[in-house]
C-alpha positions in Angstrom: 21.4 32.3 141.6 21.3 35.7 139.8 22.4 37.3 143.1 25.5 35.1 143.3 26.4 35.8 139.6 25.9 39.5 140.2 28.0 39.5 143.4 30.8 37.5 141.7 30.9 40.0 138.7 31.0 43.0 141.1 33.8 41.4 143.1 35.9 40.6 140.0 35.4 44.1 138.6 36.3 45.6 142.0 39.6 43.6 142.1 40.4 44.6 138.5 39.7 48.2 139.3 42.0 48.3 142.3 44.8 46.4 140.6 44.8 48.2 137.3 43.8 51.8 138.3 44.9 52.5 141.8 48.5 53.5 141.9 48.7 53.3 145.7 47.5 49.7 145.7 49.9 48.9 142.9 52.9 50.5 144.7 51.9 48.7 147.9 51.8 45.3 146.1 55.2 46.0 144.5 57.0 47.1 147.6 55.7 44.2 149.7 56.4 41.6 147.0 52.7 40.6 146.8 52.8 40.2 143.0 55.6 37.8 143.3 53.8 35.8 146.0 50.7 35.6 143.8 52.9 34.3 140.9 54.3 31.7 143.2 50.8 30.6 144.2 49.7 30.4 140.6 52.7 28.3 139.7 52.4 26.0 142.7 51.4 22.3 142.3 48.7 22.7 144.9 46.9 25.5 143.1 47.0 23.6 139.8 45.7 20.5 141.5 42.8 22.5 143.0 42.1 24.0 139.5 41.9 20.5 138.0 39.6 19.3 140.8 37.3 22.3 140.3 37.3 21.8 136.5 36.3 18.1 137.0 33.6 19.0 139.6 32.2 21.6 137.2 32.0 19.0 134.4 30.3 16.5 136.7 27.7 19.1 137.9 26.9 19.8 134.2 26.4 16.0 133.8 24.2 15.8 136.9 22.1 18.7 135.6 21.2 16.6 132.6 20.7 13.3 134.4 18.3 12.7 137.3 20.0 9.5 138.2 23.4 11.1 138.5 21.9 14.0 140.4 20.3 11.7 142.9 23.6 9.8 143.5 25.4 13.2 143.9 22.9 14.4 146.5 23.0 11.1 148.3 26.9 11.0 148.4 27.6 14.6 149.3 24.4 15.3 151.4 23.6 19.0 152.0 26.6 20.3 150.1 25.7 18.2 147.1 22.1 19.5 147.3 23.2 23.1 147.5 25.6 22.7 144.5 23.0 21.2 142.3 20.4 23.7 143.3 22.8 26.5 142.3 24.4 24.4 139.5 23.8 27.0 136.8 25.5 29.8 138.9 28.4 27.5 139.8 29.0 26.6 136.1 28.8 30.2 135.1 31.2 31.4 137.7 33.6 28.6 136.9 33.6 29.4 133.1 33.9 33.2 133.9 36.9 32.7 136.2 38.5 30.3 133.8 38.2 32.9 131.0 39.6 35.6 133.3 42.5 33.5 134.6 44.8 33.9 131.5 44.4 37.7 131.6 45.1 37.8 135.3 48.2 35.6 135.0 49.6 37.7 132.2 49.0 40.8 134.3 50.9 39.3 137.3 53.8 38.2 135.1 54.1 41.7 133.7 54.1 43.2 137.2 56.8 40.7 138.2 58.9 41.6 135.1 58.4 45.3 136.0 60.3 44.6 139.2 63.1 43.0 137.2 63.2 46.1 134.9 63.3 48.3 138.0 66.2 46.3 139.4 68.1 46.6 136.0 67.3 50.3 135.9 68.6 50.8 139.4 71.8 48.8 138.6 72.3 50.9 135.5 71.9 54.1 137.6 74.5 52.7 140.0 76.9 51.9 137.2 76.4 55.4 135.8 77.2 57.0 139.2 80.4 54.9 139.4 81.5 55.9 135.9 80.9 59.5 136.8 82.9 59.1 140.0 85.8 57.6 138.0 85.8 60.5 135.6 85.6 62.9 138.4 88.6 61.4 140.2 90.7 61.1 137.1 89.9 64.7 136.3 91.4 65.6 139.7 94.7 63.9 138.6 94.7 65.7 135.3 94.0 69.1 137.1 97.1 68.6 139.3 99.2 67.9 136.2 97.7 70.8 134.3 98.4 73.2 137.2 102.0 72.0 137.4 102.5 72.5 133.7 100.9 76.0 133.8 103.1 77.1 136.8 106.3 75.8 135.0 105.3 77.6 131.8 104.7 80.8 133.7 108.0 80.6 135.5 110.1 79.6 132.4 108.6 82.2 130.2 109.4 85.0 132.6 113.2 84.1 132.7 115.6 86.0 130.4 117.2 82.8 129.1 115.3 79.9 127.7 115.5 76.8 130.0 117.3 73.6 129.1 115.2 70.7 127.9 116.3 68.6 130.8 115.3 71.3 133.3 111.8 71.6 131.7 111.4 67.8 131.7 112.4 67.4 135.3 110.1 70.3 136.4 106.9 69.1 134.6 107.5 65.4 135.1 106.5 64.4 138.6 105.6 60.7 138.4 105.8 60.0 142.1 103.2 62.7 142.8 101.0 61.5 139.9 101.1 57.9 141.2 100.1 59.1 144.7 97.2 61.1 143.3 96.0 58.1 141.2 96.0 55.8 144.3 94.1 58.4 146.3 91.6 58.6 143.4 91.2 54.9 143.2 90.5 54.8 147.0 87.8 57.5 146.6 86.2 55.5 143.8 86.1 52.3 145.8 84.9 54.2 148.8 82.0 55.6 146.8 81.0 52.0 145.8 81.2 50.7 149.3 80.5 53.8 151.4 80.0 52.0 154.7 83.1 49.9 154.6 86.7 50.4 156.0 88.9 50.4 152.9 92.7 50.4 152.4 94.4 50.9 149.1 98.1 50.3 148.7 100.6 50.2 145.8 103.8 48.0 145.9 106.6 48.2 143.4 108.0 45.1 141.7 111.5 44.7 140.3 112.8 41.6 138.5 109.6 39.7 139.4 110.0 40.3 143.1 108.3 42.7 145.5 110.7 45.6 146.2 109.0 48.3 148.3 105.8 50.1 149.3 105.2 53.0 146.9 102.2 54.7 148.5 98.9 54.0 150.3 95.5 55.6 150.9 94.2 56.9 153.3 97.5 58.4 154.5 97.1 56.9 158.0 96.7 53.3 156.8 100.3 52.2 156.3 100.4 48.5 155.5 101.1 46.5 158.6 102.8 43.5 156.8 106.3 44.1 155.5 107.4 43.7 151.9 109.8 40.8 153.1 106.8 39.0 154.6 104.8 39.4 151.4 107.5 37.8 149.4 106.2 34.5 150.7 105.0 32.6 147.6 101.6 32.1 149.3 100.8 35.8 149.8 98.2 37.4 147.6 100.8 39.8 146.2 103.2 36.9 145.2 100.3 35.0 143.7 99.4 38.0 141.5 103.0 38.3 140.3 103.4 34.6 139.6 100.0 34.2 137.9 100.0 37.6 136.2 96.3 38.1 136.9 93.8 39.5 139.5 93.8 37.5 142.7 90.7 37.8 144.9 90.5 36.6 148.5 86.8 36.7 149.6 87.6 35.8 153.3 91.1 36.1 154.7 90.1 33.9 157.7 89.4 31.0 155.5 92.8 31.3 153.8 94.9 31.5 157.0 93.1 28.5 158.4 94.0 26.3 155.4 96.4 23.5 156.2 100.0 23.6 154.8 100.6 22.3 151.3 97.2 23.4 150.0 96.3 26.2 147.6 96.8 29.1 150.0 96.2 32.6 148.6 96.9 34.8 151.6 99.3 35.0 154.5 98.4 36.6 157.9 101.6 38.7 158.2 101.1 41.3 160.9 97.3 41.5 160.5 95.2 40.8 163.6 94.2 37.1 163.4 90.7 38.0 164.7 89.9 40.3 161.8 88.2 39.1 158.6 89.0 41.0 155.4 88.4 40.6 151.7 91.2 41.6 149.4 92.0 41.9 145.7 95.5 42.2 144.3 96.0 43.5 140.7 99.3 43.3 138.7 100.3 46.2 136.5 102.6 45.3 133.6 105.2 47.3 131.8 104.2 48.7 128.5 107.5 47.6 127.0 108.4 44.3 128.6 105.0 43.1 129.9 106.8 42.3 133.2 105.0 43.2 136.5 106.0 46.6 137.7 103.3 47.3 140.4 100.8 45.5 142.5 97.6 47.3 143.6 96.0 46.0 146.7 92.5 46.8 147.9 91.5 45.5 151.3 88.1 45.8 152.8 87.6 45.0 156.5 84.7 42.6 156.0 84.6 39.2 154.4 82.9 38.6 151.1 82.5 42.3 150.2 84.9 41.5 147.3 84.3 38.1 145.9 85.2 36.2 142.7 81.8 37.2 141.2 83.1 40.8 141.2 86.1 40.0 138.9 84.7 41.4 135.7 83.6 44.6 137.4 87.0 45.0 139.1 88.8 44.5 135.8 86.6 47.3 134.3 87.3 49.6 137.3 91.0 49.0 137.4 91.7 49.5 133.7 91.1 53.2 134.1 94.0 53.4 136.6 96.3 50.7 135.3 97.2 52.4 132.0 97.9 55.7 133.8 100.0 54.1 136.4 102.0 52.3 133.7 102.5 55.6 131.9 103.8 57.3 135.1 106.1 54.3 135.6 107.6 54.9 132.1 108.0 58.6 132.8 109.7 57.7 136.1 112.2 55.4 134.3 113.0 58.2 131.8 113.5 60.8 134.6 115.8 58.4 136.5 117.8 57.7 133.3 118.2 61.5 132.5 119.3 62.2 136.1 
């Protein structure tokens, strides 16, 4: 009996030692999801049922140890197994109580380890968000650098002339909204590409006048000119037209699903000149005028794989786009002023 108790104690202490103090074992358990599997076992109905049966058996053995009549019946009913359990009844009861006392500590430890995985996941997500934010700042800084260089060059040229330049001349020289808009769309493409580095991504900007698509402004990369024409996208079922009509972000997770919808249903995408065998995910974002709140631009981001962009991403996309929307609206206002002066 004492040997069994001693061996049990040594085994339990050995397990505790390896789980608590051996970093390699701990890392192995985490990376292979063993802690989570143990938690699932501890929470399972079968495990709890076995625990109840063992607790009942433990209580009955204690009863048999105090009653010869009960002991005789137990031995007769369970034969050799019953004889062995009663002969080692004290050790069995001790081990049962010891394990029952250790169980809450072990369960708490497992739960903490599982929560550690959640914390690691949250930490990794936070790092990813931090990297994205830095990428946004980096790309926007490129746009600012371009404008700063243009201002510096104009300043140098004008200061070296004998006569001071006219205000209109200075304004036309330093204000290049078309160039700034192109740089912003390229920067947006680079940001999205850093988030989805393995995907094929197309970013395009369309201008809207009087509530109707008017023309393509620019696109990135430079060799990804939109295949569908503006006239085709004027269809009220296109993602572009839906974004104008509803004045909000429109997300199409799978273009194949949309083009297969029957007529007179809530269609959010038209095939246009896109290859019908291709599956894309797309988001269209309206940009509104600072003055009139009318739609002035539509940004389109298309990724050549279904469900990369999904409705669950809407809050993140709103956060990402807001850095570019205000700057594009500003450049639109400068463009209107420049056209008016000209």
